[in-house]
Structure formats: C-alpha cells, structure tokens
C-alpha positions in Angstrom: 110.5 58.0 213.6 113.1 55.2 213.1 114.4 53.7 216.2 118.2 53.1 216.4 117.7 49.4 217.0 115.4 49.1 214.0 118.0 51.0 211.9 120.8 48.7 213.1 118.8 45.6 212.4 117.9 46.9 208.9 121.6 47.6 208.2 122.6 44.1 209.4 120.0 42.5 207.2 121.0 44.5 204.2 124.7 44.1 204.6 124.8 40.6 206.0 126.2 39.5 209.3 130.0 39.2 209.6 131.2 35.7 208.9 133.2 35.7 212.1 130.0 35.4 214.2 129.6 31.8 213.2 133.3 31.0 213.1 135.0 29.0 215.9 138.3 30.5 217.0 139.2 27.4 219.1 138.6 25.2 216.1 140.6 27.6 213.9 143.5 27.4 216.3 143.4 23.5 216.1 143.2 23.6 212.3 146.1 26.1 212.2 148.6 23.5 213.4 149.3 22.6 209.8 149.8 26.3 208.9 152.5 26.7 211.6 155.2 25.0 209.5 155.3 28.1 207.2 153.4 30.8 209.0 154.7 30.1 212.6 152.7 28.8 215.6 151.1 32.2 216.2 150.9 33.4 212.6 154.2 35.2 212.7 156.4 33.7 210.0 160.1 33.4 210.2 160.3 32.5 206.5 161.0 35.3 204.0 158.4 34.1 201.5 155.6 33.3 203.9 153.5 36.2 205.2 152.5 36.9 208.7 148.8 35.9 209.3 148.4 37.1 212.9 146.4 40.3 213.2 145.2 40.3 209.6 141.5 41.2 209.1 139.3 38.2 209.1 137.6 39.2 205.9 140.9 39.5 204.1 142.2 36.1 205.3 138.9 34.4 204.4 138.9 36.0 201.0 142.5 35.0 200.2 142.0 31.4 201.3 138.9 31.2 199.1 140.8 32.6 196.2 143.6 30.0 196.7 140.9 27.3 197.0 139.2 28.3 193.7 142.4 28.8 191.8 141.7 32.6 191.4 144.9 33.2 193.3 147.7 31.0 192.3 150.4 29.6 194.6 152.0 26.2 194.3 151.7 25.3 198.0 148.7 27.3 199.1 146.6 26.0 196.2 147.1 22.5 197.5 146.6 23.4 201.1 143.4 25.4 200.5 141.7 23.0 198.1 140.2 20.7 200.7 139.1 23.5 203.0 135.4 24.0 203.5 133.8 27.4 204.1 133.6 26.6 207.9 137.3 25.7 208.0 138.2 28.9 206.2 136.1 31.0 208.6 137.5 29.3 211.6 141.1 29.9 210.5 140.4 33.5 209.6 138.7 34.0 213.1 141.8 32.5 214.8 144.4 34.5 213.0 142.3 37.6 213.1 141.9 37.3 216.8 145.7 37.3 217.5 146.8 40.8 218.5 150.2 42.1 217.4 151.8 45.3 218.5 154.3 47.6 216.8 156.7 49.7 218.8 159.4 52.2 218.0 162.8 51.0 219.1 
C-alpha cells in the first residue's frame, strides 16, 4: 500500500519543486524598483505598451524573463533589462509580482 505522504514525495521528486520555494519575495520587491518605471510600483502599468505584472503566475513571469535574457523573446528594452539578471534575480522578481493579488469587479 502506498502512503499519501510517500506518493506526494515521489511526485515532488519526479516533477521538481516549484522555483518559488527558494525565491525571496522581499528581495524581489527591492529589485523591482527598476521595473516600476514602466510596469508601475505594484506591477500595474499605466503605459499602453507595458503589461501588468501583478498577479501573473510566477512560472510565466520567470519563463518570460529567461526568454528575454536569452534573446528567445525579443524586445528592445526588456532584452537589455533582462540580460544581466541571474536565475535567483528572476525567481525573486517572479515571486514578488506573483504574490501581488489583484481583484476584478463588475462596475
């Protein structure tokens, strides 16, 4: 008989732990100061050509920043911004923006 804890551990080992477990939200918030110019201080952009980052899934944010860093995803500004970021920086930023809760309401 397989115990639920053993099954959970096996799944975790097979799938890998989420990157956000090692990420530091406070560090991400500090690093995000440079992002605020385009994406707003809480990740809610006021610019028509800059997306909102608040509330986006961490895995999506990290994947996109890595794509900008590698050149797989091209953008004149983001390519330059993401180039010097290390994996820990990216994980921290993704953890920060992913932790911000946004709410949609009907008028």
